[in-house]
C-alpha positions as CSV (number, residue, x, y, z in Angstrom):
1,X,-53.2,-62.8,81.6
2,X,-51.7,-66.4,82.7
3,X,-48.5,-67.4,84.2
4,X,-46.5,-69.8,85.8
5,X,-43.7,-68.2,87.9
6,X,-41.9,-71.3,89.2
7,X,-38.7,-71.5,92.0
8,X,-37.6,-73.5,95.4
9,X,-35.1,-75.0,93.0
10,X,-31.1,-75.4,94.0
11,X,-28.8,-77.9,94.7
12,X,-28.8,-81.0,96.6
13,X,-27.4,-83.9,97.5
14,X,-28.4,-87.0,96.7
15,X,-31.0,-89.4,98.6
16,X,-32.0,-85.2,99.4
17,X,-35.2,-83.6,98.9
18,X,-36.1,-80.6,97.4
19,X,-39.7,-78.9,97.3
20,X,-40.6,-76.6,94.2
21,X,-43.0,-73.9,94.0
22,X,-45.5,-73.4,90.4
23,X,-47.6,-69.9,90.9
24,X,-50.3,-70.3,88.5
25,X,-52.9,-67.1,87.7
26,X,-56.5,-67.1,89.7
27,X,-57.7,-67.9,85.9
28,X,-55.6,-70.3,85.2
29,X,-55.3,-72.5,88.5
30,X,-59.0,-73.2,88.3
31,X,-59.5,-73.9,84.8
32,X,-56.9,-76.6,84.2
33,X,-54.9,-79.2,84.5
34,X,-51.8,-78.6,85.7
35,X,-47.9,-80.5,85.0
36,X,-44.7,-80.2,85.9
37,X,-42.4,-81.4,84.1
38,X,-38.2,-81.1,83.4
39,X,-35.7,-80.5,80.6
40,X,-32.4,-82.0,81.3
41,X,-29.6,-81.1,79.0
42,X,-29.7,-82.9,75.7
43,X,-32.9,-84.3,76.0
44,X,-36.3,-83.3,75.4
45,X,-39.0,-81.9,77.4
46,X,-40.9,-84.7,79.6
47,X,-44.0,-84.8,82.1
48,X,-42.6,-85.4,85.8
49,X,-46.2,-85.3,87.6
50,X,-50.4,-83.7,86.3
51,X,-53.3,-83.1,89.1
52,X,-56.1,-82.6,87.2
53,X,-58.8,-80.6,88.1
54,X,-60.9,-83.3,89.7
55,X,-57.8,-83.7,91.9
56,X,-56.4,-86.9,90.6
57,X,-53.5,-87.2,90.4
58,X,-50.2,-89.4,87.7
59,X,-47.1,-89.7,87.6
60,X,-44.4,-90.6,85.6
61,X,-43.2,-93.7,86.4
62,X,-39.8,-92.4,87.0
63,X,-40.5,-90.4,90.2
64,X,-44.0,-92.3,92.1
65,X,-43.5,-93.2,95.2
66,X,-40.8,-90.5,95.1
67,X,-42.5,-87.3,94.1
68,X,-45.3,-85.5,94.8
69,X,-47.7,-82.6,93.9
70,X,-49.9,-80.6,96.3
71,X,-51.7,-77.4,95.8
72,X,-52.5,-74.6,98.2
73,X,-55.6,-73.1,96.7
74,X,-54.9,-69.6,98.8
75,X,-52.4,-69.2,97.5
76,X,-53.0,-70.2,93.7
77,X,-49.6,-72.5,94.5
78,X,-48.9,-76.1,93.2
79,X,-45.8,-77.6,95.2
80,X,-43.8,-80.5,93.8
81,X,-42.4,-81.9,96.5
82,X,-38.8,-84.4,95.4
83,X,-37.6,-86.7,98.5
84,X,-35.5,-89.5,97.3
85,X,-33.2,-87.7,94.6
86,X,-31.8,-88.9,92.3
87,X,-28.1,-86.8,89.7
88,X,-31.0,-88.5,87.1
89,X,-33.4,-85.5,88.2
90,X,-31.2,-83.5,87.4
91,X,-33.0,-81.1,85.2
92,X,-34.9,-77.6,84.9
93,X,-38.6,-77.9,85.9
94,X,-41.2,-76.6,84.7
95,X,-45.0,-75.7,85.5
96,X,-47.2,-75.0,82.7
97,X,-51.2,-76.4,82.6
98,X,-51.5,-79.7,81.3
99,X,-50.8,-80.5,78.2
100,X,-48.2,-77.6,78.2
101,X,-49.0,-74.5,75.9
102,X,-46.0,-73.1,74.0
103,X,-47.4,-69.6,75.8
104,X,-47.5,-70.3,79.0
105,X,-43.7,-71.4,79.5
106,X,-41.9,-69.6,82.3
107,X,-38.5,-69.4,83.0
108,X,-38.2,-72.3,85.3
109,X,-36.5,-73.5,88.2
110,X,-32.2,-75.8,87.9
111,X,-32.7,-78.9,90.0
112,X,-29.4,-80.0,90.8
113,X,-28.4,-83.4,92.2
114,X,-25.3,-84.1,92.8
115,X,-23.8,-88.0,93.8
């Protein structure tokens, strides 16, 4: 069974940092591109960053230079390091395959950035 479990969100002041974690079931971790997504209140879910099976990372323009993806293969965990956070980064953050598959959306983790 494929699962994505996010954690690490919280409340942070603008300019601060957070690191999100996504534990991925082993079968999905090595066979899929993995993406980080977010959904702010009243907005559609959007792609934040993704990492290909070949370990190539891509970032949305609105997070370039601030966010970065890393991976711990031993722990089947994908990380999203978020620096220089802005109030507009406030959202629920999710991980999933890329492109996202409906059956794999988890609960996400809430990130709130105060001004």
